N, C-alpha and C positions, 0 to 999 in steps of 0.2 A: 309388594312394595319392599319388603325385607329382602327378598331374593334379588331385586334390582340393586339395592344397596351393596349386597355382597359381591355382585358382579362388578359394580362400579369400583369397589374397594380393591378387588382382585386386579382389575384393569390398571388402576393407579400403581399398584405394586409391580406389575409386569413392566409398565413403562419405566418406572424408576430403576428396576434391575437392568433393563435394556440399555439405559443411559449410564449404567455403572454406579448407581446409588444403592447402598446397602445400609441396613440398620446397624449403627455403631454406637458404642458408649462415647459420650462427649469427653474430650480432653479437659482436665481440670487445670486451670492456670490462675495465678493470683491476679487480682485486679490491679492495673497499672494506671496511675494518674500522670499528668503532664510532667511532673518532676521526675518520676521514675523513668519515663520515656527519654527525657533529656539526659539523665545520667547514663542510660544505656547507650544512647547515641554518642555521648562524649567519650565513654569507655571505648567504643568501637573505633572512633576516629583516632584516639590516642594509640591504639594497639594494632590497627589494620596493617601497618607496614613492617611489623616485627617479623624477622626471619625465624627459621627453625633454630638458629643458634640461640635466640632468646628463649623460645619455648622449651628447649632441652634443659634449660636452667631453672625450670619451674617444678616444684614438688607439690602434688595434689594430695591432700590428706583430709581425713574425716573420721567420725565414729559412726557405727551402725549397730543396731540390735538384731541379733540372730535368734529367731524363735524356733523352738522344737516343733511347734504345731502352728505355723503361720496361717493366717486367714487369707487364702489365695482366691480372690474373686474371679481370676481368669480361668479357674478349673471348670470343665464342662463334663457332663455325662450324657450318653445316648440311652434313652429309655422309652418304653412304651407308655401310653396313657394309662394312668391308674397305678403305676409302679413307683411313684415318687418316693415312698417310704421304704422300699425294698432295701435291705442292707447294702447291696452293691451300688446303690444310688445315693447313699448318705455319706457325708463327710463329717467326722467327729468335730464338735465345736468346743474349744477350750477358752476359758476366760483370759483375755489379753494374749492369746496365742500360746498359752502354756509357759513352761519354763524357757529361759533363754539366757544368752550371754552377750554382753556388749564388747565390741572390739574397736580398736583404733588401728588404722592402716595408712599407708602412704605409697605413692607411686610417682614415677617420672619416666622420661624417655629411656632411662637405663634399667628400668624394672621396678620391682616391688621392694618396699622396706619390710621390716618384721611385722607380723600380725600380733598385736598386743591385746591381751585380755584385760578388761577393766572390771574390777570386782566391787569397787566402792562407788557411790554416787559421785558423778563428775562435777566438780566445782572449779573455780578459777585457780586456786592454789594447787589442786590435784592435777589439773591440766598442765600447769606450768612445770610441775615435777615430772609429769609424763614426758613432756618435750625435753626437759633437761636430761632425763635418763636415756631416751631413745633416739633423739635427733642426731647425736654424734655418730651413732651407728648408721643411721639413714644417710647422712651426708657422706660418710665413708663408702658405703655401698654404691651410692649413686654418682660418686666422683664429681660432685659439684661444689663450687666455691661461691660464697655470697649469693645463694639462690633466693628466688622469690618462693613464697609458700602460699598455697590456696587452701583456705578452710571456709566454713560458712560464717555468717554474721551472728551466730549464737553468742549470747552474752558471756558464756563461759570462755569463749575464745578471745574476748576483747578486754579482759581485766588488766589492771596495772601489773599484776604478777606475771601474766602471760606475755604482755608486751616486753617486760624486762627480760624474761627468759629468752624470747626471740632475739632481742638485741644482743644478749650475751652469746647466743649461738651464732650470730652473724647472719640471720635470715631476715628477709623483709616480706611484709604482706603485699600480695598483689590484690588490691582492693577491687573486688567485683561489685557491680551495682546491686542494690537491694532487690530481692526476689530473683536471684540468678543461680539457683542450685544446679540448673542444667548446664552451667558453664564449668562446673567442677566434674571432670570426667571420671573421677573415682566413683561417682554415683552409678555410672554404667557398669563399672567393674563390680561394685557390690551386687548389682542385680544378677550378673552372670554367675558370680560366686555362689549366691544363695540358690539359684536355680540348680546348679551342679550338686549342691549339698542336698537339696530337697529331692532330687532325682534318686538319691541313695537311701532315702527314707530312714533317717536315724530314729532309733527307738528310745534312747536314753540321752541324758545330758552329756554323759561321757562320750557316747557315740558322736553327738553333735560337735563337741570340742575337737575330737580326733579328726573328724571329716573336715572341719573348718580349716585346720592346719594343712591337711593333705590337699584339699582343693585349692587353697591359697598357693601352695607350692606348684600346683599343676597349671597355673595360669601362664600362658606362653608370652614371651617377649613380643612376638609378632602381634598378638592380640592387643597388648598394651600400646604398642606403637601405632596400630590402626586407630585406636581411640584418640 
């Protein structure tokens, strides 16, 4: 009986593979209610006819935490049965990914803005100061006037101090619907940047900071424009 179950299970797997089905980790997405869906549809309808002239005038920006020892669930090892705890099959585990650095960055059709290290906890007043100090250089580098800016809906980005700073800088928010981090293309840029740094295996925080700047400078304009 047990043998028949194994044969049946094997047959099901074979049929699934033949049809192109493979075991995959499910994609995680936030739950969307009717209001969220309506806002997304409204945003799409309002922006669907914009030309590249409009999108070239949009600056995408955000912060990210770069960890020295990130927990990468995508990593895999090939091993034989019974060798799970062999040193070559073990990845060190660090609390919260070990030491790290937070960065703020920006990008547009014209390229990248400066990569800014953030040393203090980021609050509304601090973010407003960060914009006031760095956005003039960003605007100059990207040669845009009265641009739209895209960041996420984090409460730090929406304080009165931040809104006032954006107004004084002459930039306007391009309001994405709630639960739309995938529409900020700098998220894809962060992922590529971190993969490049991880591939160089930094050993110290100083290595991490140096490689962060080097890999930021290595991102090509073609890659940015493809995003």
